[in-house]
SETIMI-723901 format. One record per residue (C-alpha): residue number from 1; x, z, y. Coordinates in Angstrom, 3 decimals, decimal comma. Layout:
N
@k:NUM&u:X&w:Z&v:Y
...
This chain:
102
@k:1&u:0,000&w:0,000&v:0,000
@k:2&u:1,246&w:-0,853&v:3,486
@k:3&u:2,117&w:2,075&v:5,705
@k:4&u:-0,111&w:2,786&v:8,675
@k:5&u:2,819&w:2,722&v:11,089
@k:6&u:3,626&w:-0,907&v:10,288
@k:7&u:0,070&w:-1,995&v:10,952
@k:8&u:0,006&w:-0,070&v:14,226
@k:9&u:3,270&w:-1,686&v:15,345
@k:10&u:1,895&w:-5,164&v:14,625
@k:11&u:-1,276&w:-4,285&v:16,496
@k:12&u:0,697&w:-2,945&v:19,462
@k:13&u:2,765&w:-6,138&v:19,583
@k:14&u:-0,392&w:-8,281&v:19,548
@k:15&u:-1,949&w:-6,163&v:22,286
@k:16&u:1,185&w:-6,403&v:24,448
@k:17&u:1,284&w:-10,186&v:23,995
@k:18&u:-2,358&w:-10,376&v:25,057
@k:19&u:-1,731&w:-8,137&v:28,058
@k:20&u:1,218&w:-10,287&v:29,102
@k:21&u:-0,964&w:-13,379&v:28,777
@k:22&u:-3,655&w:-11,880&v:31,000
@k:23&u:-1,184&w:-10,815&v:33,662
@k:24&u:1,095&w:-13,866&v:33,657
@k:25&u:-1,240&w:-16,830&v:33,151
@k:26&u:-3,080&w:-18,702&v:35,860
@k:27&u:-5,308&w:-20,826&v:33,624
@k:28&u:-8,722&w:-19,244&v:32,975
@k:29&u:-8,894&w:-20,490&v:29,391
@k:30&u:-5,493&w:-18,996&v:28,559
@k:31&u:-6,634&w:-15,704&v:30,073
@k:32&u:-9,706&w:-15,773&v:27,830
@k:33&u:-7,531&w:-16,430&v:24,784
@k:34&u:-5,312&w:-13,514&v:25,740
@k:35&u:-8,335&w:-11,233&v:26,009
@k:36&u:-9,398&w:-12,335&v:22,538
@k:37&u:-5,918&w:-11,509&v:21,265
@k:38&u:-6,221&w:-8,023&v:22,724
@k:39&u:-9,630&w:-7,533&v:21,097
@k:40&u:-8,217&w:-8,613&v:17,740
@k:41&u:-5,445&w:-6,033&v:18,100
@k:42&u:-8,100&w:-3,370&v:18,633
@k:43&u:-9,920&w:-4,612&v:15,524
@k:44&u:-6,741&w:-4,274&v:13,485
@k:45&u:-6,387&w:-0,686&v:14,711
@k:46&u:-9,982&w:0,164&v:13,857
@k:47&u:-9,743&w:-1,230&v:10,357
@k:48&u:-6,351&w:0,361&v:9,700
@k:49&u:-7,559&w:3,799&v:10,750
@k:50&u:-10,800&w:3,380&v:8,809
@k:51&u:-8,914&w:2,547&v:5,626
@k:52&u:-6,310&w:5,255&v:6,180
@k:53&u:-8,595&w:8,146&v:7,163
@k:54&u:-11,769&w:7,550&v:5,162
@k:55&u:-11,741&w:4,562&v:2,818
@k:56&u:-15,189&w:5,378&v:1,424
@k:57&u:-16,923&w:5,173&v:4,814
@k:58&u:-17,485&w:1,935&v:6,684
@k:59&u:-17,468&w:3,187&v:10,277
@k:60&u:-14,299&w:1,391&v:11,386
@k:61&u:-15,424&w:-1,834&v:9,774
@k:62&u:-18,820&w:-1,636&v:11,464
@k:63&u:-17,154&w:-1,098&v:14,846
@k:64&u:-14,862&w:-4,068&v:14,169
@k:65&u:-17,850&w:-6,289&v:13,383
@k:66&u:-19,525&w:-5,080&v:16,586
@k:67&u:-16,401&w:-5,961&v:18,599
@k:68&u:-16,246&w:-9,413&v:17,001
@k:69&u:-19,897&w:-9,982&v:17,973
@k:70&u:-19,321&w:-8,858&v:21,552
@k:71&u:-16,177&w:-11,021&v:21,771
@k:72&u:-18,102&w:-14,082&v:20,574
@k:73&u:-20,798&w:-13,515&v:23,188
@k:74&u:-18,167&w:-12,915&v:25,864
@k:75&u:-16,247&w:-16,072&v:25,063
@k:76&u:-19,426&w:-18,155&v:24,997
@k:77&u:-20,528&w:-16,929&v:28,405
@k:78&u:-17,033&w:-17,152&v:29,892
@k:79&u:-16,521&w:-20,718&v:28,649
@k:80&u:-19,850&w:-21,715&v:30,175
@k:81&u:-18,724&w:-20,254&v:33,501
@k:82&u:-15,332&w:-21,979&v:33,256
@k:83&u:-16,945&w:-25,331&v:32,449
@k:84&u:-19,312&w:-24,990&v:35,407
@k:85&u:-16,372&w:-24,031&v:37,613
@k:86&u:-14,395&w:-27,047&v:36,431
@k:87&u:-17,358&w:-29,306&v:37,112
@k:88&u:-17,728&w:-28,079&v:40,682
@k:89&u:-14,065&w:-27,466&v:41,661
@k:90&u:-12,126&w:-29,720&v:39,230
@k:91&u:-9,753&w:-26,866&v:38,366
@k:92&u:-9,638&w:-23,821&v:36,121
@k:93&u:-6,663&w:-22,298&v:37,879
@k:94&u:-7,701&w:-18,792&v:38,937
@k:95&u:-5,499&w:-18,892&v:42,038
@k:96&u:-7,260&w:-21,947&v:43,447
@k:97&u:-10,781&w:-20,645&v:42,943
@k:98&u:-12,004&w:-18,731&v:45,966
@k:99&u:-15,763&w:-18,558&v:45,470
@k:100&u:-16,005&w:-14,855&v:46,290
@k:101&u:-13,943&w:-14,929&v:49,493
@k:102&u:-15,567&w:-14,547&v:52,902
């Protein structure tokens, strides 16, 4: 059986890569992909702790399925917004979009 520490290290690396992608990217689609990477790292943590602490209960797995559902809804809505933004502004660069400015 794989040690819990190894799984947590992999999850931390994935989360840090996602955080770097959110902070460093300018493209809205790449930011969305980075957020999905961060959510997947959280799912790995939930499942690892669920298997490690109480393998007979399904609480961590249920939370992971809930996060996957919320992430799918979030990405669907965000892609619709990005496509509408691209149609009106011809760019998905977050620096060039100033819809909320005075």
